[in-house]
C-alpha angles and dihedrals in degrees: 000000000000124000090248090056090049090054092049093048091050093052094048092044092054092047090050092046088053091053094053090045090056091051090050093051094042090055089071089062095046107089106150142012092273089058092045095052103029105017091241090287092279105120118134124233094258098047089044092052101043096037090052092052096041090052090048102051101051116170088323089086097053100029112015102047096040089046094050090048093049092049104052109357135256101314100078095036091040100052092045091050090049088055092049091048091050093044093049095049093044092047091053091044101048105020111034107067100036091046089049091052096043096048090049091051094046091040092232121163104180132039095251090046088054092052090047094053096037091059098030093236104174090173088070089223091129091046092052094045091049093048091045094056095042092058093041091058104025102054095058088039091057089044090059086057091053090046092051093055089044094053093046096056093039094050098044099037100025092235124147110284097221092050092048090046092051094046093053089046091051090051093048094046090044097061092037099051094047101042102024120192095349092054092050092046094048096044089046089055092053092043091052086060094046087048091050094048089046095053095048092047097050089046094052092046093049095050093049093048090050092054099255138307092297092059092047092054093044095053095041090047090057087070113085113248091353101123094037127105088205099052142035131219112246110213096197094072103002093247135131121252122201114255102207135190090270092059092045091052092049094053094038089056089072086087092068091071094070091073090065104036107122097196090051094045092051087066093059089050091051102054111112095230130024088214091067093060090087091066090040091058094051093051094045093047095050092045092051095048093049095041094047093044090050092047090054094045091050086059091051091046091050093051089049089053088057095048090049092050097245093110131038116245118272093196113112109234092207091046110024091171095057121097099198095106092036090061091066091065095111091047092050091049089048090056091050092049088049092061094066096076141286098302092052088046089060091050089048088053086053090055091047087050089052088057087049091048093051090054101039091046090063098037095054092052092048092052090053092049097044094046094048089055090054100042102030104029104033109022098039107024103028098039092030098230108160113212133188119246089258094045090046089052092050090046091048090053094041093054091047089054091048093050088049090053091054089050090053092051091050092048093047096103109073092203096053117114097237093151090065087065092065097071091044091051094047089054090047095055093042094053098038098046106014103073095041092043091057095041094047088055100043109022115066095192093063108115134187092263091060090043094053093044092045096051091046092046093046095049092045093047091054087061096039095048094046098043102030113019107031094053088064085074129200114072089355093063092099127138104264094233096072098052091038094050091049093049093047088054094048091047094048092050096046097044094044089053094046094051134053121306117249117272119264092254090061093046091050092051089051091052093046093052091043088057091049092051 
C-alpha cells in the first residue's frame, strides 16, 4: 500500500468514524417512534436547510453534474440545474411552512400519514397507495447509493465491489438505526459541509492545473457548442447540435420532482418552529445555487484539462454519447491530487469523503422514509397491529434493516445500471406525491377520491410514458415526470369536482392552517 493510499484511507476512516459517533450520540435523544422518524420536531433552521439539500443531491452533485458538463458542455447540465434551483426555491416557498403547520395539527409523522389524516381516509387506501409507491421507488433508489459507495472504493483501492458495497451499507445502516431521523439530519448537515469543501477544493486544483480561468475558457471554447446554453457538443464528430426549447423544457422539468420527495418534505415537518423556515429557505437556496454552479464548472474545467493535455480523455470511444466514464471525473482528479505527497493525499481523501457524503446523505434519509412506510403505515395503521413504544422502536429499526438488505441485493451486480433508476424514481415521487401535495395544501375542494385517483394516475403514467410513449421518439421523447405530473393534477381536479365535497371538519382544518401560514 502506497503512502498516498494510506493518507486517503485515514481521511475516509476519520469521516466514517465521525458519522458513527453522531449516530451513537443521537440515539440518546431518540426515545420514541416520533423521535426516530421525525426527530421530535426539534431541528434548527441551519440543520433543516442543509440536511434537506444534502439528502436531495446524492452522488448526482459530485458525479452526475460534472460528468454531464464534461461530456457535452453546459447546456444539458445547465438547464437541469436551473430546474433544480427553481424547484428547490419554490418547494421551500410554497410547501414548507404550510406542510409543517398542517402535519403538526394533524399529528402526522410520515407523508402517507399526512394524506390519510388530511382527507380523513379511514379506509387506509391512501395510506397503502402512498406506502406502496414509497417502497417501489425508494428501495432501488437506496440501492443506487450503496452501489455508488461500492464502485468508489473498488475503483480507487481495487477491493472487491460487493465487499465494499456491503461495508458502506453497514455503516449507513449503523448510524441510521441507532440515531434515526436525528442522526440522519445531523450527519447530513456535516456531509453538506464536506461536500462543499470538496467542491471548492477540486475546483481550485483544476483551475490551477489548467493554467488559470483564461486557459479554461480558451480550451473549452475550442469545442463547438460547448459553452453555449443553446447547443451541445457532439463528441462523435466534434460538432455542435442545437439545443431547442423542447430539450430545455425536458431538463427544466426536473424541478417538479421536489414537491413529491418524501425524504425532503420530512425536513419541513421536523423544524422546531415554522417561523424559522424563512431562514432555512434562504440558506438552502444559496447553497443549491453555489454547489450546482461549481459542479457544472468542475465539468468544464475537467474537459479543459483534457483539451490541454493535462488529463486523459473520459469519453468512451465505443460510446461517445455516454457519461459513465465522465462521471468519474472527480475521482480521477482526486487520484492526481494524491500523487503530490501525504498532505495532498489527506486532502484527496477529503474529496472522496465528499462523494461518500453526497451518497450517504441521501441513502440514510431514504432508509428512514422507506422503513416508516412499512412499520408505521402498513404494519401498525393498515393492519391495525398495536405495538408498545419499545416494540414500535424495535419494529422501526428492523424494517429499516430489511429495506437496506433489499437495497444491497439490488445493488449486488457491479455492472447493473443502478444510476439510471434515480431519474425514474425522481419522476415517480414527483408525479405520485407532488400534485396531491400542492393541491392538498392550497385547494380546499380536493377530496380523498381525487387524491386516490391522482396518486394512482401519476404513478401509472410514469411507467406508461417511460416504457410505451417515450420510446416512440420525436416529440414524445419527453422526461416522464412532466406528462405524469400534469395528468395527475387533471385527474385530481376532475375526480374531486365529480364526487362529494369534503366534510365541514376537513374544510375547517384547511382554513385554520391557511390562517397560520
